[in-house]
C-alpha positions in Angstrom: -0.7 0.4 -0.3 1.9 3.5 -0.7 2.9 6.2 1.6 3.0 9.5 1.7 5.5 11.1 2.1 4.9 14.3 4.1 6.5 18.1 4.7 6.6 17.9 8.7 5.9 20.6 10.5 9.8 21.2 12.9 8.3 23.2 14.9 5.1 25.8 16.1 6.0 28.7 14.4 7.4 27.3 10.8 4.9 27.1 8.1 7.2 25.2 5.3 11.1 23.9 4.7 13.2 23.6 2.0 14.2 20.7 0.5 18.5 20.3 0.4 18.6 17.1 0.0 17.3 13.5 -1.0 19.4 10.6 0.2 17.2 7.9 -1.4 16.8 7.9 -5.1 12.7 6.1 -6.5 13.3 2.5 -7.3 15.5 2.5 -3.4 14.7 0.4 -0.7 14.2 2.2 2.5 13.6 1.1 6.3 11.1 3.0 8.2 13.2 6.2 10.7 15.9 5.6 7.8 16.8 8.6 6.5 14.7 9.8 3.6 16.0 13.2 2.8 16.9 16.8 4.4 15.5 20.0 5.0 16.0 23.6 6.3 13.9 25.8 7.8 14.2 28.9 9.4 15.9 28.0 12.1 17.8 24.3 11.5 18.5 21.7 9.3 17.9 18.3 9.8 17.6 14.6 8.5 13.5 13.3 8.4 13.4 9.6 8.7 10.9 7.3 6.1 7.3 6.9 7.9 7.5 3.6 6.3 9.3 0.9 4.5 9.0 -0.5 0.8 10.2 1.2 -1.7 10.4 5.1 -2.7 8.6 5.2 -5.6 8.1 8.4 -6.1 10.8 11.8 -5.6 7.4 15.3 -5.4 9.6 18.0 -4.7 13.3 18.3 -6.1 15.8 19.8 -4.3 16.5 23.3 -3.6 11.7 23.5 -3.7 10.0 25.4 -0.4 7.0 23.7 0.1 5.0 24.3 2.5 4.1 21.9 5.2 1.5 18.6 5.0 3.1 19.0 1.5 3.2 15.3 -0.4 7.1 15.1 -1.1 7.2 12.1 -1.7 5.7 8.8 -2.5 6.4 4.8 -1.0 5.7 1.6 -2.2 5.2 -0.3 0.7 4.4 -3.8 -0.8 8.0 -3.3 -2.5 7.8 -3.0 -5.8 9.5 -2.0 -7.8 9.6 1.8 -9.0 8.3 3.0 -12.7 10.6 4.8 -14.6 12.7 7.4 -12.2 12.3 10.4 -14.0 13.5 13.8 -12.4 11.7 15.1 -9.7 9.6 17.7 -11.1 8.8 21.1 -9.7 5.4 21.7 -7.6 2.6 22.4 -10.2 0.9 25.7 -9.4 -2.1 27.1 -10.8 -0.7 28.9 -13.7 -1.4 32.4 -13.8 -3.3 34.8 -16.0 -2.0 35.8 -18.8 -2.1 39.9 -18.3 -4.2 42.2 -21.2 -3.0 45.9 -20.0 0.1 46.5 -21.5 3.0 45.0 -23.6 6.1 43.7 -21.5 8.0 46.2 -20.2 11.7 47.0 -21.1 14.2 46.0 -18.5 15.3 47.8 -16.3 18.6 49.7 -16.9 21.5 48.7 -15.4 21.9 52.2 -14.0 19.1 53.2 -12.8 17.7 50.4 -10.9 20.4 48.7 -9.9 18.0 46.4 -7.7 17.1 44.9 -10.7 20.8 45.2 -12.4 20.4 40.7 -12.1 17.8 40.3 -14.3 19.3 40.8 -18.0 22.3 38.7 -16.8 19.9 35.1 -16.7 19.6 33.4 -19.2 15.7 33.6 -19.6 13.9 36.4 -18.4 12.0 36.4 -15.2 8.2 36.3 -15.2 6.8 39.8 -14.4 8.4 40.5 -10.5 5.1 39.9 -8.0 2.5 42.0 -7.6 4.1 42.6 -3.5 2.0 42.9 -0.6 2.5 46.5 -0.4 2.3 47.0 -4.0 -1.5 45.7 -4.7 -4.1 46.7 -3.4 -5.0 45.9 0.6 -6.2 42.4 1.6 -9.6 42.7 2.5 -9.6 41.2 7.0 -12.7 42.1 8.7 -11.9 44.8 12.0 -11.6 41.9 14.4 -9.2 39.3 12.3 -5.8 38.6 13.6 -3.2 39.1 11.3 -1.2 35.7 12.0 3.0 36.3 11.4 5.5 35.1 13.1 8.4 37.3 15.7 10.4 37.4 13.2 8.4 39.0 10.7 6.1 41.5 12.9 9.9 42.5 13.7 10.7 42.9 10.0 7.4 44.6 9.7 8.7 47.4 12.2 11.8 48.3 11.0 10.9 49.0 7.6 7.4 50.9 9.0 5.3 48.5 7.2 1.6 47.9 7.9 1.3 44.4 7.7 -2.8 44.5 6.7 -1.8 45.5 3.6 0.8 42.7 3.0 -0.5 39.7 1.4 -0.2 36.0 3.4 0.6 33.1 1.0 1.6 30.6 3.5 -0.7 28.8 5.3 -4.7 30.1 5.6 -3.1 33.6 4.7 -0.3 33.8 7.4 1.8 36.5 6.6 5.6 34.4 5.9 8.4 36.2 5.8 8.4 35.7 1.8 5.6 37.9 2.6 7.6 40.7 3.9 10.5 40.5 2.5 8.7 41.0 -0.5 7.0 43.8 1.0 10.7 45.4 1.8 12.4 44.9 -1.4 9.9 46.8 -2.9 9.5 49.8 -0.5 6.4 52.0 0.4 6.0 53.3 -3.4 5.8 50.5 -5.0 5.9 51.9 -8.0 9.3 53.2 -8.9 11.3 50.5 -6.7 10.1 47.8 -10.4 9.7 49.9 -14.2 6.5 47.5 -14.4 4.7 50.2 -11.9 5.9 53.1 -13.7 3.8 54.0 -16.5 1.5 56.1 -16.8 -1.5 55.3 -15.8 -3.0 53.5 -12.6 -1.4 50.4 -11.6 -4.3 47.3 -12.4 -4.3 44.7 -10.0 -2.8 41.7 -9.5 -4.4 38.4 -10.5 -5.5 36.3 -8.2 -2.4 33.1 -9.1 -0.1 36.7 -9.5 4.1 34.5 -9.5 5.5 34.5 -5.7 7.4 36.4 -4.3 10.5 36.3 -3.9 12.9 33.4 -2.7 14.4 34.0 0.5 18.0 35.8 0.2 16.2 39.0 -1.9 16.9 41.4 0.5 20.4 40.2 1.0 21.2 40.0 -2.4 19.7 44.0 -2.5 21.7 45.2 -0.5 24.7 43.3 -1.9 23.1 44.7 -5.4 23.5 48.1 -4.0 26.8 47.8 -2.7 28.0 46.3 -5.6 27.4 47.2 -8.7 27.9 43.2 -10.8 30.2 44.1 -13.0 33.2 44.4 -10.6 32.6 40.4 -9.4 32.7 38.9 -13.2 34.9 39.0 -14.7 38.3 36.7 -15.7 38.0 32.9 -15.3 35.2 32.0 -12.7 33.4 29.6 -11.2 29.7 30.4 -9.7 27.8 28.2 -7.0 24.5 29.2 -5.4 24.9 30.0 -1.7 23.2 26.7 0.5 19.7 27.7 2.4 21.8 27.5 5.2 24.2 30.2 4.1 21.6 32.3 2.6 20.0 32.5 6.1 23.5 33.5 7.9 23.7 36.2 5.3 20.1 37.1 6.1 20.8 37.3 9.8 24.1 38.8 9.5 23.3 41.9 7.7 19.4 42.5 9.1 21.9 42.3 13.0 24.4 44.3 11.6 22.0 47.2 9.9 19.2 47.0 13.6 21.9 46.8 16.4 25.1 49.2 16.7 27.9 47.2 17.4 30.2 48.3 19.6 33.4 45.7 20.8 35.1 45.2 23.9 37.7 43.4 24.8 39.8 41.4 27.7 42.7 39.0 28.7 42.3 36.5 31.3 44.7 34.1 32.7 43.0 30.8 33.1 46.8 28.6 34.1 44.9 28.0 36.4 41.8 26.2 34.8 44.2 24.3 32.4 45.5 22.3 35.3 43.0 21.3 37.3 41.6 20.0 33.6 45.1 17.8 33.1 44.6 16.8 36.6 41.4 15.9 36.1 40.1 15.8 33.1 40.7 11.3 32.7 39.1 10.6 35.4 36.3 12.8 34.6 36.2 11.1 31.5 35.9 7.5 33.1 33.7 8.3 35.7 31.3 10.3 33.4 31.9 9.2 29.4 31.8 12.7 28.8 35.2 14.4 27.4 36.4 17.5 29.8 36.6 20.4 27.6 36.5 23.8 28.7 33.8 26.0 27.2 31.9 24.6 30.7 34.2 27.0 32.8 33.5 30.0 30.2 30.0 28.7 30.0 29.5 29.4 33.9 31.5 32.6 33.6 29.6 34.0 31.5 26.3 32.6 33.5 28.2 35.0 36.7 28.7 37.9 34.6 25.2 37.5 32.8 24.2 37.3 36.5 25.6 40.6 38.3 24.6 42.7 34.5 20.9 41.4 33.4 21.5 44.7 31.2 24.0 41.5 28.9 20.8 38.8 29.1 19.0 41.1 27.5 16.2 42.1 24.3 15.5 44.8 23.0 11.7 45.2 21.4 10.9 49.1 19.7 11.6 51.4 22.9 11.3 48.6 25.5 13.8 46.6 26.7 12.9 42.9 28.1 14.7 41.3 30.5 15.3 37.5 30.8 15.0 36.1 34.3 16.1 33.2 32.8 20.0 32.7 31.4 19.6 31.1 27.9 23.1 30.6 26.5 23.9 30.5 23.2 26.4 28.7 21.7 27.8 28.4 18.1 28.7 25.1 16.5 30.3 25.2 13.5 29.4 22.9 10.4 30.2 21.6 7.0 28.5 23.5 5.2 27.1 26.5 7.8 26.9 27.7 11.7 24.3 26.7 14.1 23.2 28.2 17.2 22.0 25.2 19.8 20.7 27.1 22.9 21.4 25.3 26.5 18.0 26.2 28.3 18.1 27.6 31.7 22.4 26.8 31.8 22.0 28.7 36.0 19.8 26.3 37.0 23.2 23.2 36.1 26.1 21.9 37.7 29.4 21.9 35.7 29.2 18.2 34.7 25.0 19.1 33.5 26.7 21.7 31.4 29.4 19.3 29.9 26.5 17.2 29.1 24.2 20.0 27.7 27.0 20.8 25.2 28.6 18.1 23.7 24.4 16.6 23.5 23.8 19.9 21.5 27.5 20.1 19.6 27.1 15.7 18.6 22.7 17.0 17.6 24.8 20.0 15.2 27.0 18.2 13.5 24.7 14.7 12.2 21.3 17.0 12.2 19.5 15.7 14.8 18.7 18.9 16.8 15.0 20.3 16.9 14.0 23.3 15.9 13.3 24.9 19.4 17.4 23.7 20.3 18.4 27.0 18.4 15.6 29.0 19.6 14.8 31.5 23.2 18.5 32.4 23.6 19.4 35.7 26.1 23.8 35.8 25.6 25.3 33.6 23.0 28.6 33.0 23.0 31.3 31.1 20.3 34.5 30.0 20.8 36.9 31.0 18.0 39.8 30.0 19.7 38.9 26.0 18.8 40.6 26.7 15.4 44.0 29.0 16.6 42.4 32.2 16.1 43.8 34.9 19.1 40.6 36.8 18.9 36.7 37.4 17.3 35.1 40.1 16.7 31.3 38.3 16.4 28.8 39.5 15.0 25.6 39.8 18.2 23.0 36.6 17.5 19.6 39.0 17.5 17.4 39.1 19.9 20.4 38.9 21.7 21.5 42.4 23.4 25.5 41.0 23.2 28.5 38.1 22.5 31.1 36.9 24.3 33.5 35.4 22.0 36.0 33.1 23.5 40.1 33.0 21.9 42.8 30.6 22.1 44.0 29.6 25.0 48.2 30.1 24.8 51.3 29.9 27.0 52.5 33.8 27.0 55.0 35.7 28.7 52.8 38.2 31.4 54.6 40.3 34.5 53.5 39.0 37.4 54.2 40.7 40.6 56.9 42.6 38.7 58.4 39.6 37.2 58.3 37.6 33.7 56.1 34.4 34.1 55.0 32.6 31.7 51.0 32.0 31.8 48.5 30.6 29.5 46.5 33.2 28.7 42.9 33.9 26.9 41.7 36.6 24.8 37.8 37.2 25.1 36.2 39.5 23.4 32.5 41.5 23.6 30.4 42.5 21.0 26.8 44.6 22.9 24.3 46.6 21.1 24.7 50.4 22.2 21.4 50.6 22.2 21.4 48.6 25.8 25.1 48.4 27.2 27.4 51.1 27.4 31.3 50.8 27.3 30.9 50.4 31.2 28.7 47.9 31.7 30.4 46.1 29.2 34.0 46.1 30.6 32.2 45.1 34.2 30.5 42.5 32.6 33.7 41.2 30.6 36.0 41.8 33.7 33.4 39.9 36.1 33.8 37.0 33.1 37.5 37.4 34.1 37.4 36.9 38.1 35.4 34.2 37.6 37.9 32.3 35.3 41.2 33.7 37.2 39.4 32.3 41.2 37.3 29.3 40.0 36.8 27.5 43.2 33.4 25.4 41.5 34.4 21.5 41.9 33.9 19.4 39.0 34.0 15.6 39.5 
């Protein structure tokens, strides 16, 4: 009996996913709970297991396509019958948009006057006319008491760019305003007519067809900003190879660009003598591993020190919502994990409640599951502060970008032996640079340096038992 494979919902606020890789081909045998395909969402990458055993009969959604949750992406023949001649996965079927009967298509935009659309002439085939972004189309009728469905990210982007969500046509499930919708509205801006040559005509703008083309793909805001800053002719020259950004890299690009745009970043640096911690770790790491079956790293020492800094200076454990500062009562520490294909920031929830062993166990577990694509969306959400560790790759220090909506991120340099002055004598000590990137809207330099000094003090005067 055939079994439909559907796009799962990976979290309450996730309504679509992008298939990044099929792990099986049509005609191949698959076992129940065996990884079948990989997806990427706004929050996490994950492997999706097969819901039943059998032969993969058909792939309905190709790699790289984004579809709503509950969409059938493949079919498994539970009887094990051989699949029909496999064919490339088709694109998701969509109703054809009726051709507008207005004026003929406008000429392509000139590269200088319209830099946002300089890319159009360079594409192999010209794209269809730009989708009627919600800001250019008439507002979608909504009842006075009808709630506008959207995620916190969408609402934040709307506030930052002065977009009225009541005028944004939602293309998500149940009319929900998705990130694609708000990015399309932002890219066009409040005045849609000058943004696209198609709307710059002498007559009134005609309403969009019922089945208009979908909004621009994820990454359009990033591409627009890049094209404004760097003319295309300065990128394509000589011999080169073009590879598209992965879905994860597009999301990283958007999040980092938004963070630098929203938060005025300021940076502070401190240096800590961690000789005592190095000696303690070298002394007990074998026993720690034997007793708890866990490798002992430096990270729980730094997480504990950061928690004590957050206790002393709650301004660092906050988020900004317009003109309101939200002080978080939990210490949810995000921990940047480098992957071969990108970066994730899994979160140690309620880190202040864990002892040293609990921190080490949580760090190892989250890092391992991040690398094997086993994280759940809620495990990369709700951080209140973040830590990144370029030192593990030998970096002396780094100035990281704030992980929104946090107001600070701590960077850890490499632990290295250096000559320092101790009691008016030169000594060889194990030193580490601590860097703090903070949002100057909420945190001033005085608080930042006091926070760093508290972290330094905890590291240098370590007293907690780790066995």
